[in-house]
All heavy atoms as an XYZ file, in Angstrom:
802
protein
N     131.913     99.259    158.779
C     131.362     99.571    157.490
C     129.856     99.277    157.493
O     129.136    100.033    157.001
C     132.149     98.891    156.447
C     131.670     99.169    155.069
S     132.009    100.827    154.642
C     131.545    100.874    152.931
N     129.515     98.132    158.064
C     128.122     97.773    157.934
C     127.299     98.663    158.899
O     126.132     98.985    158.534
C     127.945     96.295    158.453
C     128.428     95.218    157.470
C     128.161     93.766    157.972
C     128.769     92.741    157.102
N     128.568     91.433    157.620
N     127.928     99.051    159.909
C     127.136     99.976    160.900
C     126.892    101.295    160.180
O     125.782    101.875    160.363
C     127.958    100.086    162.139
C     127.275    100.871    163.162
C     127.999    100.920    164.544
N     127.956     99.564    165.119
C     128.488     99.327    166.272
N     128.906    100.263    167.050
N     128.287     98.150    166.844
N     127.857    101.914    159.431
C     127.725    103.152    158.840
C     126.695    103.034    157.727
O     125.830    103.873    157.509
C     129.090    103.592    158.289
N     126.597    101.932    157.049
C     125.695    101.800    155.921
C     124.231    101.595    156.521
O     123.296    102.188    155.959
C     125.912    100.471    155.122
C     125.043    100.143    153.911
C     125.073    101.311    152.879
C     125.599     98.821    153.257
N     124.148    100.851    157.669
C     122.835    100.704    158.321
C     122.347    102.117    158.797
O     121.220    102.485    158.701
C     122.972     99.747    159.476
C     121.697     99.528    160.302
C     120.619     98.971    159.388
C     121.844     98.620    161.464
N     123.235    102.876    159.384
C     122.890    104.211    159.905
C     122.495    105.045    158.749
O     121.411    105.872    158.811
C     124.134    104.846    160.648
O     124.522    103.997    161.675
C     123.732    106.211    161.197
N     123.140    105.056    157.638
C     122.804    105.822    156.508
C     121.367    105.362    155.920
O     120.486    106.290    155.593
C     123.800    105.683    155.305
C     123.562    106.449    154.023
C     123.554    107.909    154.310
C     124.615    106.133    153.052
N     121.034    104.222    155.936
C     119.767    103.691    155.462
C     118.673    104.245    156.364
O     117.584    104.580    155.924
C     119.762    102.180    155.314
S     120.743    101.564    153.930
N     118.798    104.102    157.647
C     117.883    104.568    158.629
C     117.580    106.027    158.491
O     116.420    106.496    158.507
C     118.246    104.233    160.064
C     118.103    102.647    160.186
C     117.487    104.930    161.110
C     118.860    102.143    161.469
N     118.654    106.812    158.324
C     118.514    108.289    158.246
C     117.770    108.600    156.871
O     116.895    109.422    156.882
C     119.906    108.988    158.256
C     119.881    110.428    157.721
C     120.532    108.866    159.601
N     118.112    107.881    155.800
C     117.453    108.116    154.538
C     116.043    107.827    154.510
O     115.132    108.554    153.954
C     118.164    107.309    153.396
N     115.539    106.754    155.227
C     114.203    106.413    155.354
C     113.389    107.290    156.200
O     112.250    107.652    156.021
C     114.081    104.997    155.870
C     112.582    104.597    156.158
C     114.582    104.076    154.761
N     114.056    107.920    157.267
C     113.409    108.762    158.208
C     112.968    110.129    157.681
O     112.095    110.740    158.237
C     114.213    108.896    159.521
O     115.307    109.631    159.206
N     113.672    110.608    156.656
C     113.291    111.890    156.014
C     112.078    111.782    155.197
O     111.791    110.825    154.426
C     114.458    112.411    155.093
C     115.608    112.945    155.950
C     116.784    112.377    156.020
C     115.409    114.201    156.630
C     117.874    112.865    156.868
C     116.495    114.709    157.375
C     117.619    114.036    157.447
N     111.092    112.718    155.334
C     109.924    112.629    154.464
C     110.265    112.848    153.039
O     111.215    113.623    152.616
C     109.024    113.788    155.046
C     110.035    114.772    155.601
C     111.145    113.887    156.173
N     109.430    112.264    152.305
C     109.599    112.431    150.717
C     109.287    113.960    150.392
O     108.396    114.527    150.895
C     108.694    111.473    149.955
N     110.056    114.416    149.408
C     109.851    115.827    148.970
C     109.005    115.909    147.706
O     109.276    116.607    146.806
C     111.242    116.530    148.874
C     112.019    116.615    150.037
C     113.364    117.214    149.682
C     111.315    117.388    151.111
N     107.968    115.002    147.662
C     107.120    114.940    146.540
C     106.165    116.205    146.440
O     105.884    116.827    147.481
C     106.298    113.666    146.516
N     105.910    116.633    145.245
C     105.011    117.808    145.099
C     103.594    117.264    144.659
O     103.591    116.349    143.854
C     105.626    118.789    144.134
C     104.783    120.145    144.090
C     105.863    118.214    142.649
C     105.518    121.261    143.379
N     102.571    117.843    145.107
C     101.242    117.329    144.837
C     100.920    117.921    143.482
O     101.245    118.973    143.011
C     100.204    117.791    145.734
C     100.294    117.036    147.099
O     100.649    115.887    147.002
N     100.071    117.708    148.134
N     100.111    117.137    142.717
C      99.597    117.432    141.280
C      98.138    117.501    141.267
O      97.507    116.616    141.855
C     100.190    116.462    140.209
C     101.725    116.558    140.105
C     102.162    115.271    139.418
N     103.596    115.417    139.139
C     104.548    115.151    139.965
N     104.198    114.835    141.176
N     105.820    115.240    139.699
N      97.600    118.538    140.631
C      96.106    118.715    140.596
C      95.628    118.937    139.117
O      96.330    119.626    138.413
C      95.650    119.809    141.449
C      96.091    119.661    142.891
C      97.263    120.203    143.434
C      95.244    118.987    143.750
C      97.516    120.176    144.819
C      95.499    118.823    145.179
C      96.706    119.400    145.617
O      96.961    119.293    146.959
N      94.541    118.330    138.817
C      93.822    118.683    137.598
C      92.894    119.790    137.860
O      91.877    119.526    138.344
C      93.178    117.386    136.914
C      92.481    117.773    135.666
O      92.499    118.902    135.145
N      91.938    116.670    135.006
N      93.201    121.010    137.554
C      92.523    122.219    137.958
C      91.088    122.258    137.310
O      90.203    122.940    137.798
C      93.198    123.495    137.899
C      94.388    123.482    138.718
C      93.652    123.849    136.420
N      90.962    121.647    136.225
C      89.655    121.790    135.556
C      88.553    120.960    136.064
O      87.387    121.105    135.704
C      89.796    121.460    133.955
C      90.721    122.561    133.278
C      90.921    122.269    131.853
O      91.394    121.134    131.436
N      90.705    123.170    131.005
N      88.859    120.192    137.069
C      87.841    119.458    137.821
C      87.689    119.987    139.196
O      86.933    119.575    140.020
C      88.347    117.935    137.960
O      89.480    117.880    138.690
C      88.580    117.333    136.672
N      88.335    121.134    139.509
C      88.242    121.783    140.831
C      87.774    123.241    140.690
O      87.874    123.861    139.658
C      89.694    121.887    141.403
C      90.395    120.556    141.581
S      92.138    120.815    142.062
C      92.081    121.525    143.681
N      87.056    123.620    141.723
C      86.655    125.042    141.784
C      87.915    125.928    141.899
O      88.910    125.493    142.429
C      85.608    125.379    142.826
O      86.229    125.182    144.193
C      84.413    124.530    142.657
N      87.709    127.228    141.668
C      88.836    128.137    141.759
C      89.315    128.265    143.319
O      90.513    128.262    143.524
C      88.428    129.572    141.315
S      89.757    130.748    141.346
N      88.301    128.312    144.176
C      88.655    128.414    145.541
C      89.392    127.090    146.028
O      90.325    127.188    146.892
C      87.461    128.628    146.462
O      86.480    127.748    146.287
N      89.056    126.025    145.494
C      89.715    124.719    145.835
C      91.179    124.649    145.317
O      92.109    124.256    146.023
C      88.887    123.472    145.290
N      91.391    125.258    144.100
C      92.740    125.332    143.585
C      93.583    126.221    144.424
O      94.679    125.901    144.828
C      92.617    125.846    142.060
C      94.062    126.219    141.604
C      91.915    124.869    141.140
N      92.995    127.464    144.768
C      93.818    128.437    145.642
C      94.054    127.783    146.997
O      95.146    127.977    147.519
C      93.025    129.639    145.746
C      92.995    130.406    144.322
C      92.031    131.623    144.289
O      91.082    131.646    145.124
N      92.204    132.464    143.339
N      93.089    127.093    147.585
C      93.353    126.498    148.910
C      94.366    125.374    148.751
O      95.171    125.282    149.739
C      91.967    125.859    149.437
O      91.049    126.836    149.684
N      94.405    124.573    147.712
C      95.457    123.545    147.564
C      96.794    124.116    147.520
O      97.742    123.621    148.142
C      95.068    122.664    146.331
N      96.957    125.221    146.720
C      98.374    125.806    146.562
C      98.704    126.457    147.886
O      99.876    126.314    148.316
C      98.301    126.762    145.393
C      99.585    127.535    145.427
C      98.078    126.110    144.043
N      97.755    127.080    148.660
C      98.033    127.675    149.835
C      98.505    126.634    150.853
O      99.433    126.839    151.628
C      96.828    128.445    150.376
C      97.146    129.187    151.674
C      95.804    129.975    152.007
C      96.131    130.748    153.332
N      94.883    131.539    153.850
N      97.755    125.467    150.930
C      97.978    124.469    151.826
C      99.331    123.788    151.618
O     100.179    123.501    152.507
C      96.846    123.458    151.886
C      97.121    122.262    152.896
C      96.053    121.293    152.876
O      94.982    121.406    152.213
N      96.207    120.160    153.518
N      99.570    123.491    150.343
C     100.818    122.772    149.893
C     102.100    123.647    149.876
O     103.173    123.117    149.973
C     100.623    122.097    148.664
C      99.589    120.999    148.649
O      99.185    120.541    149.731
O      99.201    120.527    147.587
N     101.840    124.912    149.662
C     103.022    125.808    149.378
C     103.377    125.926    147.990
O     103.667    126.957    147.452
N     103.497    124.762    147.386
C     103.804    124.603    145.882
C     103.093    123.426    145.350
O     103.029    122.354    146.083
C     105.317    124.465    145.723
N     102.600    123.499    144.180
C     101.914    122.371    143.516
C     101.944    122.468    142.067
O     102.234    123.529    141.433
C     100.477    122.375    143.913
N     101.907    121.260    141.356
C     101.865    121.297    139.995
C     100.402    121.264    139.555
O      99.564    120.467    140.010
C     102.527    119.979    139.373
C     103.937    119.802    139.854
C     102.283    119.858    137.857
C     104.863    120.745    139.213
N      99.941    122.293    138.686
C      98.635    122.455    138.242
C      98.535    121.988    136.765
O      99.339    122.634    135.950
C      98.126    123.762    138.553
C      98.138    124.317    139.958
C      97.533    125.733    140.005
C      97.418    123.355    140.911
N      97.684    121.086    136.446
C      97.541    120.623    135.099
C      96.204    121.064    134.536
O      95.150    121.093    135.201
C      97.590    119.132    135.070
C      98.905    118.594    135.434
C      98.987    117.105    135.415
N      97.991    116.524    136.382
C      97.665    115.375    136.462
N      98.187    114.379    135.781
N      96.841    114.944    137.411
N      96.077    121.362    133.231
C      94.970    121.763    132.563
C      95.095    121.575    131.038
O      96.221    121.328    130.599
C      94.475    123.194    132.765
C      95.543    124.178    132.605
C      95.692    124.881    131.442
C      96.399    124.452    133.607
C      96.620    125.752    131.168
C      97.447    125.340    133.356
C      97.565    126.082    132.263
O      98.530    127.019    132.009
N      94.026    121.530    130.223
C      94.018    121.408    128.780
C      94.245    122.767    128.173
O      93.728    123.739    128.578
C      92.827    120.734    128.303
C      92.682    119.354    128.879
C      92.724    118.244    127.823
N      92.652    116.969    128.417
C      93.615    116.045    128.236
N      94.618    116.393    127.434
N      93.484    114.845    128.743
N      95.004    122.792    127.029
C      95.236    123.887    126.279
C      93.850    124.478    125.701
O      93.154    123.582    125.219
C      96.202    123.744    125.144
O      96.160    124.716    124.249
N      93.621    125.686    125.701
C      92.403    126.253    125.224
C      92.343    126.197    123.682
O      91.355    125.972    122.970
C      92.179    127.721    125.556
N      93.620    126.312    123.049
C      93.711    126.285    121.559
C      93.784    124.883    121.037
O      93.343    124.645    119.896
C      94.975    126.983    121.148
C      94.780    128.610    121.199
C      96.046    129.186    120.664
N      96.956    129.349    121.772
C      98.279    129.822    121.647
N      98.649    130.046    120.359
N      98.978    129.901    122.666
N      94.273    123.908    121.754
C      94.369    122.542    121.314
C      94.036    121.681    122.511
O      94.923    121.319    123.356
C      95.879    122.268    120.836
C      95.929    120.847    120.343
O      95.009    120.082    120.416
N      97.149    120.541    119.827
N      92.818    121.305    122.715
C      92.395    120.553    123.819
C      93.046    119.251    124.160
O      93.089    118.706    125.170
C      90.818    120.381    123.668
C      90.546    121.399    122.733
C      91.724    121.640    121.897
N      93.697    118.634    123.038
C      94.362    117.417    123.222
C      95.783    117.629    123.820
O      96.478    116.665    124.162
C      94.491    116.663    121.876
O      95.343    117.440    121.044
N      96.114    118.874    124.032
C      97.530    119.117    124.563
C      97.417    119.543    126.079
O      96.828    120.564    126.429
C      98.178    120.396    123.843
C      99.415    120.916    124.254
C     100.424    119.846    123.921
C      99.872    122.145    123.551
N      97.890    118.656    126.915
C      97.894    119.049    128.406
C      98.992    120.053    128.818
O     100.088    119.946    128.168
C      98.145    117.782    129.041
C      98.863    116.883    128.006
C      98.510    117.447    126.629
N      98.745    120.963    129.513
C      99.652    121.975    130.005
C      99.753    121.802    131.491
O      98.864    121.439    132.179
C      99.185    123.372    129.663
C      98.974    123.688    128.129
C      98.399    125.106    127.994
C     100.222    123.494    127.380
N     100.848    122.296    132.031
C     101.166    122.203    133.470
C     102.363    123.149    133.845
O     103.146    123.468    132.966
C     101.419    120.788    133.890
C     102.677    120.147    133.345
C     103.863    120.351    134.026
C     102.654    119.451    132.121
C     105.066    119.746    133.518
C     103.792    118.997    131.585
C     105.102    119.080    132.275
O     106.157    118.580    131.712
N     102.268    123.491    135.112
C     103.454    124.319    135.642
C     103.383    124.227    137.149
O     102.394    123.700    137.751
C     103.256    125.783    135.115
C     104.612    126.467    135.113
O     105.662    126.017    135.686
O     104.650    127.549    134.509
N     104.389    124.775    137.757
C     104.476    124.777    139.182
C     104.008    126.134    139.718
O     104.385    127.209    139.236
C     105.918    124.563    139.629
C     106.168    124.532    141.076
C     107.665    124.213    141.376
N     107.899    124.237    142.790
C     108.434    125.315    143.384
N     108.670    126.480    142.811
N     108.642    125.244    144.773
N     103.099    126.034    140.615
C     102.455    127.300    141.237
C     102.731    127.301    142.673
O     102.875    126.242    143.335
C     100.988    127.296    140.814
C     100.693    127.465    139.315
C     100.660    126.391    138.565
C     100.664    128.622    138.770
C     100.428    126.486    137.214
C     100.449    128.856    137.441
C     100.350    127.746    136.621
O     100.161    127.849    135.233
N     102.936    128.593    143.256
C     103.330    128.640    144.644
C     102.438    129.559    145.508
O     101.653    130.393    144.924
C     104.738    129.159    144.684
C     105.762    128.221    143.990
C     104.906    130.487    144.064
N     102.489    129.402    146.733
C     101.790    130.284    147.651
C     102.352    131.706    147.639
O     101.661    132.653    147.702
C     101.878    129.769    149.186
C     101.216    130.570    150.124
C     101.546    130.082    151.603
N     101.526    128.606    151.772
C     102.147    127.968    152.725
N     102.882    128.636    153.503
N     102.076    126.678    152.769
N     103.710    131.800    147.729
C     104.407    133.106    147.751
C     105.822    132.942    147.390
O     106.318    131.765    146.976
C     104.276    133.788    149.148
C     104.836    132.850    150.208
O     105.920    132.277    150.124
N     104.162    132.855    151.342
N     106.616    134.024    147.227
C     107.978    133.965    146.773
C     108.962    133.092    147.621
O     110.097    132.785    147.165
C     108.537    135.459    146.607
N     108.521    132.725    148.853
C     109.385    131.922    149.685
C     109.608    130.555    149.005
O     110.397    129.815    149.425
C     108.813    131.761    150.982
C     108.751    133.035    151.830
O     109.610    133.905    151.554
N     107.892    133.176    152.800
N     108.686    130.157    148.134
C     108.803    128.822    147.465
C     109.502    128.936    146.103
O     109.460    127.958    145.392
C     107.364    128.238    147.382
C     106.770    127.905    148.700
C     105.968    128.863    149.310
C     106.933    126.632    149.240
C     105.481    128.598    150.624
C     106.437    126.260    150.482
C     105.701    127.266    151.108
N     110.019    130.107    145.758
C     110.823    130.230    144.562
C     112.275    130.314    144.794
O     112.772    130.366    145.928
C     110.454    131.668    143.937
S     108.781    131.792    143.475
N     113.057    130.101    143.776
C     114.512    130.149    143.844
C     115.002    131.554    144.095
O     114.225    132.509    143.971
C     115.151    129.657    142.579
C     115.151    128.109    142.284
O     114.849    127.384    143.299
O     115.256    127.783    141.193
N     116.205    131.723    144.481
C     116.687    133.039    144.959
C     116.596    134.036    143.862
O     116.419    135.170    144.090
C     118.207    132.934    145.499
C     118.649    134.110    146.103
C     119.092    132.536    144.318
C     118.336    134.174    147.570
N     116.754    133.576    142.570
C     116.673    134.597    141.510
C     115.248    134.609    140.784
O     115.160    135.114    139.678
C     117.736    134.286    140.350
C     117.507    132.877    139.801
O     116.788    131.984    140.372
N     117.923    132.617    138.617
N     114.224    134.292    141.542
C     112.964    134.229    141.079
C     111.954    135.036    142.089
O     112.329    135.245    143.282
C     112.313    132.878    140.890
C     113.047    131.975    139.900
C     112.503    130.624    139.764
O     112.167    130.079    140.775
O     112.516    130.096    138.561
N     110.852    135.421    141.523
C     109.815    136.083    142.355
C     108.423    135.483    141.943
O     108.321    134.949    140.826
C     109.844    137.591    142.219
O     108.852    138.185    142.995
C     109.546    138.017    140.762
N     107.510    135.451    142.958
C     106.127    134.935    142.505
C     105.355    136.066    141.813
O     105.072    137.101    142.383
C     105.438    134.558    143.866
N     104.912    135.717    140.687
C     104.111    136.671    139.838
C     102.636    136.005    139.674
O     102.524    134.855    139.651
C     104.730    136.799    138.438
C     106.137    137.489    138.510
C     105.990    138.866    138.943
O     105.156    139.679    138.530
N     106.962    139.368    139.761
N     101.738    137.009    139.575
C     100.327    136.503    139.440
C     100.192    135.864    138.044
O     100.736    136.355    137.033
C      99.420    137.705    139.572
C      99.398    138.171    141.026
C      98.027    137.348    139.098
C      98.584    139.467    141.208
N      99.547    134.788    138.049
C      99.230    134.080    136.821
C      97.738    133.476    136.896
O      97.115    133.692    137.939
C     100.244    132.880    136.711
O     100.039    132.207    135.386
N      97.234    132.912    135.843
C      95.896    132.436    135.955
C      95.864    131.024    135.224
O      96.582    130.754    134.254
C      95.062    133.439    135.016
C      95.017    134.888    135.479
C      95.901    135.761    135.064
C      94.167    135.132    136.589
C      95.924    137.090    135.574
C      94.106    136.513    137.088
C      95.104    137.359    136.598
N      94.954    130.249    135.748
C      94.731    128.817    135.262
C      93.155    128.680    135.090
O      92.450    129.303    135.816
C      95.319    127.795    136.203
C      96.753    127.828    136.168
C      94.700    127.822    137.564
N      92.825    127.930    134.177
C      91.253    127.631    134.015
C      90.759    126.542    134.987
O      91.129    125.417    134.878
C      91.203    127.186    132.599
C      92.521    126.531    132.273
C      93.563    127.199    133.156
N      89.999    126.993    135.893
C      89.355    126.038    136.839
C      88.037    125.681    136.323
O      87.511    126.151    135.391
C      89.304    126.652    138.272
O      88.419    127.725    138.310
N      87.295    124.769    137.134
C      85.941    124.367    136.742
C      84.860    125.474    136.586
O      84.145    125.516    135.792
C      85.455    123.290    137.685
C      84.133    122.690    137.326
C      83.782    121.442    138.202
C      83.367    121.699    139.541
N      82.845    120.588    140.259
N      85.072    126.491    137.550
C      84.093    127.538    137.595
C      84.659    128.917    137.216
O      83.889    129.885    137.203
C      83.527    127.587    139.073
C      84.536    127.935    140.095
O      85.734    127.870    139.751
O      84.215    128.406    141.077
N      85.938    128.971    136.834
C      86.589    130.316    136.517
C      87.596    130.096    135.512
O      88.572    129.480    135.830
C      87.052    130.917    137.789
C      87.596    132.293    137.540
O      87.732    132.806    136.490
N      87.942    132.964    138.636
N      87.439    130.611    134.282
C      88.474    130.527    133.291
C      89.790    131.312    133.613
O      90.889    131.012    132.964
C      87.805    131.013    131.993
C      86.757    131.824    132.449
C      86.342    131.438    133.824
N      89.677    132.183    134.567
C      90.930    132.974    134.895
C      91.044    132.896    136.509
O      91.003    133.905    137.131
C      90.791    134.377    134.462
C      90.747    134.480    133.044
O      91.682    133.949    132.365
N      89.739    135.121    132.452
N      91.412    131.734    137.011
C      91.558    131.540    138.410
C      92.992    132.087    138.818
O      93.965    131.706    138.254
C      91.436    130.140    138.780
S      91.682    129.764    140.585
N      93.017    133.028    139.743
C      94.318    133.675    140.009
C      95.211    132.791    140.936
O      94.760    132.391    142.064
C      93.951    134.898    140.734
C      95.169    135.824    141.123
C      94.754    137.085    141.747
N      95.893    137.704    142.344
C      95.895    138.893    142.778
N      94.846    139.726    142.564
N      96.892    139.483    143.358
N      96.438    132.603    140.537
C      97.395    131.824    141.287
C      98.780    132.542    141.153
O      98.815    133.598    140.378
C      97.474    130.374    140.909
C      96.331    129.585    141.330
C      97.679    130.303    139.377
N      99.851    132.063    141.707
C     101.124    132.687    141.604
C     102.144    131.604    140.950
O     102.027    130.416    141.299
C     101.669    133.159    142.877
C     100.885    134.281    143.502
C     101.607    134.840    144.645
N     100.901    135.722    145.501
C     100.388    136.937    145.100
N     100.310    137.255    143.903
N      99.736    137.700    146.046
N     103.044    132.077    140.181
C     104.076    131.254    139.506
C     105.376    131.825    139.680
O     105.504    133.127    139.537
C     103.619    131.022    138.099
C     104.552    130.012    137.359
C     104.137    129.869    135.946
N     104.344    131.212    135.242
C     103.833    131.407    133.960
N     103.074    130.471    133.371
N     103.971    132.520    133.350
N     106.423    131.131    139.881
C     107.839    131.671    139.980
C     108.237    132.050    138.587
O     108.112    131.328    137.691
C     108.732    130.626    140.555
S     108.231    130.280    142.227
N     108.853    133.249    138.545
C     109.407    133.706    137.258
C     110.717    134.479    137.590
O     110.993    134.957    138.634
C     108.514    134.659    136.583
C     107.255    134.077    136.111
C     106.320    135.013    135.315
O     106.810    136.197    134.814
O     105.183    134.759    135.138
N     111.690    134.224    136.601
C     113.090    134.879    136.875
C     113.049    136.365    136.955
O     112.107    136.947    136.279
C     113.884    134.435    135.693
O     114.154    133.100    135.653
N     113.790    136.894    137.788
C     113.913    138.305    137.998
C     114.906    138.813    136.917
O     116.089    138.292    136.865
C     114.423    138.664    139.422
C     114.549    140.207    139.470
C     113.372    138.209    140.425
N     114.613    139.884    136.137
C     115.605    140.510    135.302
C     116.097    141.785    135.913
O     115.355    142.644    135.922
C     114.794    140.793    133.889
C     115.770    141.332    132.825
O     116.954    141.561    133.197
N     115.261    141.418    131.714
N     117.255    141.686    136.378
C     117.939    142.801    137.105
C     118.069    144.024    136.197
O     118.189    145.091    136.766
C     119.114    142.364    137.795
C     118.875    141.380    138.979
C     119.167    140.048    138.816
C     118.223    141.859    140.107
C     118.865    139.160    139.821
C     117.971    140.884    141.168
C     118.275    139.654    140.954
O     117.959    138.683    141.975
N     118.081    143.904    134.887
C     118.193    145.025    134.055
C     116.980    145.881    134.032
O     117.130    147.058    133.722
C     118.503    144.548    132.612
C     119.829    143.918    132.484
O     120.796    144.169    133.131
N     119.989    142.962    131.519
N     115.859    145.345    134.485
C     114.687    146.192    134.660
C     114.729    147.233    135.733
O     113.933    148.086    135.828
C     113.398    145.354    134.936
C     113.080    144.462    133.731
O     113.530    144.763    132.548
O     112.433    143.457    133.944
N     115.754    147.073    136.598
C     115.915    148.008    137.792
C     116.896    149.079    137.456
O     117.246    149.787    138.448
C     116.363    147.158    139.051
C     115.330    146.178    139.488
C     115.518    144.814    139.312
C     114.153    146.554    139.976
C     114.577    143.878    139.599
C     113.159    145.593    140.377
C     113.383    144.314    140.208
N     117.285    149.227    136.270
C     118.045    150.455    135.856
C     119.622    150.208    136.041
O     120.348    151.131    136.188
N     120.036    149.032    136.119
C     121.522    148.709    136.290
C     122.235    148.865    134.988
O     121.878    148.669    134.026
C     121.741    147.340    136.919
C     121.203    147.290    138.282
O     120.938    148.264    138.910
O     121.250    146.156    138.823
């Protein structure tokens, strides 16, 4: 029993953490934001609401659809970076199969 528990602990520690990086995009240039998402594959991008600056907004943005769930696709979205109020990134969105004429 002790041997199995020790083996389980060693295996659990040897796997890398699946943490996702978080970025405050309003302190980054648009190209830096796009590079970060491209390098990480997926990242949480944070920024302040344009209508209510005291309200922080955030979402998960991805390099491409490979980082989305099976029922999602990567759609173009925009975030406000330091140098561009409409910095182009991709966000996973659910696919509505009714849109395909079923």
